[in-house]
C-alpha positions in Angstrom: 8.8 9.6 17.8 6.5 7.2 15.8 6.8 3.5 16.3 8.9 1.7 13.7 8.8 -2.0 13.0 11.8 -4.3 13.1 11.2 -5.0 9.4 11.9 -1.4 8.5 15.2 -1.5 10.4 16.3 -4.5 8.4 15.4 -2.7 5.2 17.7 0.2 6.0 20.7 -2.2 6.2 19.9 -4.0 3.0 21.2 -2.4 -0.3 19.9 -3.3 -3.7 17.4 -5.8 -2.4 14.5 -7.0 -4.6 11.1 -5.5 -4.3 7.9 -5.7 -6.3 7.1 -2.7 -8.4 4.4 -2.3 -11.0 3.8 -6.1 -10.9 7.4 -7.0 -11.5 10.3 -8.0 -9.3 13.0 -5.3 -9.6 16.1 -4.2 -7.8 15.5 -1.5 -5.2 17.7 1.5 -5.4 16.2 3.4 -2.5 17.5 3.4 1.1 15.2 3.9 4.1 16.5 6.2 6.9 15.8 5.6 10.5 16.6 8.0 13.3 18.8 6.2 15.7 18.8 6.7 19.5 20.5 9.9 20.4 19.8 11.5 17.1 17.1 14.1 16.4 15.1 14.7 13.2 16.5 18.2 12.7 20.2 17.2 12.9 20.4 13.6 11.6 22.6 13.5 8.5 20.9 12.7 5.2 23.1 10.9 2.7 23.3 11.6 -1.0 21.4 9.3 -3.4 17.9 8.0 -3.3 16.7 8.0 0.3 13.3 7.7 2.1 13.2 9.7 5.3 10.8 9.5 8.3 8.0 12.1 8.3 9.6 13.8 11.3 12.9 14.3 9.4 11.1 15.7 6.4 9.2 18.2 8.5 12.4 19.2 10.4 14.7 19.5 7.4 12.2 20.4 4.6 13.9 23.7 3.8 17.2 21.8 3.1 16.0 18.6 1.4 12.7 19.8 0.0 14.2 20.7 -3.4 15.9 17.3 -3.9 14.3 14.9 -6.4 15.8 11.9 -4.8 14.2 12.2 -1.4 11.0 10.5 -0.4 9.0 10.1 2.9 7.8 7.2 4.9 4.8 7.3 7.2 4.3 5.3 10.3 0.9 3.6 10.7 -0.1 6.2 13.3 0.7 9.3 11.2 -1.7 11.2 9.0 -1.2 11.4 5.2 -2.8 14.9 5.2 0.4 16.2 6.8 2.0 15.9 3.3 -0.8 17.6 1.4 1.4 20.5 0.4 4.3 18.3 -0.7 2.4 15.7 -2.7 3.4 17.0 -6.1 7.1 17.2 -5.2 7.6 13.7 -3.7 8.7 10.9 -6.1 7.9 8.2 -3.5 5.9 7.7 -0.3 6.2 4.6 1.8 3.8 3.4 4.4 5.0 1.1 7.3 3.0 -1.9 8.4 4.5 -2.7 11.8 2.6 -6.0 11.9 0.5 -8.1 9.5 -2.7 -7.4 11.3 -2.4 -3.6 11.4 -4.7 -2.3 8.8 -4.2 1.5 9.2 -1.8 1.6 6.3 -4.6 0.7 3.9 -6.5 3.9 4.8 -3.3 5.9 4.6 -2.7 4.7 1.0 -6.3 5.2 -0.1 -6.3 8.7 1.2 -3.0 9.5 -0.5 -4.4 8.4 -3.8 -8.1 9.3 -3.7 -8.1 12.4 -1.6 -4.7 13.9 -1.9 -4.0 13.0 -5.6 -0.6 11.4 -5.1 0.6 9.8 -8.4 4.1 8.8 -7.6 5.4 5.4 -6.3 3.4 4.3 -3.2 5.3 1.6 -1.4 4.3 -0.8 1.4 7.1 -1.6 3.8 7.4 -3.6 7.0 5.5 -6.8 7.7 4.3 -7.2 4.1 3.3 -10.7 3.1 1.7 -12.3 0.0 -1.8 -12.5 1.4 -1.9 -8.7 1.7 -0.8 -7.8 -1.8 -4.0 -8.1 -3.7 -5.8 -5.9 -1.1 -2.9 -3.4 -0.9 -2.9 -2.8 -4.7 -6.7 -2.2 -4.5 -6.1 0.9 -2.2 -3.3 2.3 -4.4 0.0 0.6 -3.6 2.1 -0.1 -6.7 5.3 -1.2 -4.9 5.9 -3.7 -2.1 9.0 -4.4 0.0 8.0 -7.8 1.1 9.5 -9.4 4.2 13.0 -10.6 3.3 12.5 -14.0 4.9 9.8 -14.9 2.4 10.1 -15.8 -1.3 9.4 -12.6 -3.3 8.5 -14.5 -6.5 5.8 -16.4 -4.6 4.6 -13.1 -3.1 4.3 -11.6 -6.6 1.6 -14.2 -7.4 -0.6 -12.6 -4.6 -1.3 -9.7 -6.9 -3.4 -12.0 -9.1 -5.0 -14.2 -6.5 -8.4 -13.0 -7.7 -9.3 -12.0 -11.3 -12.0 -9.5 -10.2 -13.5 -7.9 -7.1 -16.9 -7.0 -5.9 -16.3 -4.0 -3.7 -15.3 -0.5 -4.9 -11.9 0.9 -4.1 -9.1 3.0 -5.7 -8.6 0.5 -8.5 -12.3 -0.1 -9.3 -14.8 2.7 -8.9 -17.9 0.7 -9.8 -19.2 -2.3 -7.7 -20.0 -5.6 -9.4 -23.8 -5.3 -9.5 -23.5 -2.0 -11.3 -21.0 -3.3 -13.8 -23.4 -6.3 -14.3 -26.3 -4.0 -15.0 -24.3 -1.9 -17.4 -23.4 -4.9 -19.5 -20.2 -6.4 -18.2 -19.3 -9.7 -19.7 -20.6 -12.9 -18.2 -17.2 -14.2 -17.5 -16.3 -11.1 -15.5 -19.6 -11.3 -13.5 -19.0 -15.0 -12.7 -15.4 -14.4 -11.7 -16.2 -11.5 -9.4 -19.3 -13.2 -7.9 -17.1 -16.3 -7.1 -14.7 -14.0 -5.2 -17.6 -12.4 -3.4 -19.2 -15.6 -2.4 -15.9 -17.0 -1.2 -15.3 -14.0 1.1 -19.0 -14.0 2.2 -19.0 -17.7 2.9 -21.8 -18.4 0.5 -22.5 -21.1 -2.0 -22.1 -20.2 -5.6 -25.6 -21.5 -6.1 -27.1 -18.9 -3.8 -29.2 -16.2 -5.4 -28.3 -12.7 -4.3 -30.0 -9.5 -5.3 -28.1 -6.4 -6.3 -29.5 -4.7 -3.2 -28.2 -7.5 -0.9 -24.8 -7.4 -2.7 -24.6 -3.6 -2.4 -25.4 -3.8 1.4 -22.6 -6.4 1.9 -20.1 -4.3 -0.1 -20.2 -1.6 2.6 -19.0 -4.1 5.2 -15.3 -4.5 6.0 -13.6 -7.6 4.8 -10.9 -8.8 7.3 -8.4 -11.4 6.2 -6.2 -13.5 8.5 
């Protein structure tokens, strides 16, 4: 059975809590199911109404719940998104659990769901989700965030706009800054993105950097505390 964070357990017990979806704070009408000790994925009862079930439950009961339009799936950080490749079109929502702030595997799961598997529904981050992650989470395809309930969700919402532009390519921006610059991006966009890049790279805004150097840096992984 995959590891589940304590944050996910708390979510299951909270009804109509607030989440961030499409850059707005909204009421959450989905419930997250966790398999309790002594239960098995193939026999656990699945309530009516909007519910997000673990991958193991979806696999075990797909023949029963696969036709429901109010059932989604959540993935643990050690599970593979490719497991859902035949179900992508039918699922209205997929959630990805972040068992702890520093666990970055969920970013790769989200990116692969969007870019490689073509998922277009709601993609939600759950678990240990904090403001500092949100800007980077939306870059890989998340459009919904169940932030930690002990933090101010309206403050977390501001994290989506911490930066006005980005240098690296990702799901939300297919062209790196130096190519946007060479193709005629506005000076204000270039300056904004370069400021973000220099901040992450620890460089002065007065430093000159060639497109080749910037391209080389873009392939490196940015790690945030």
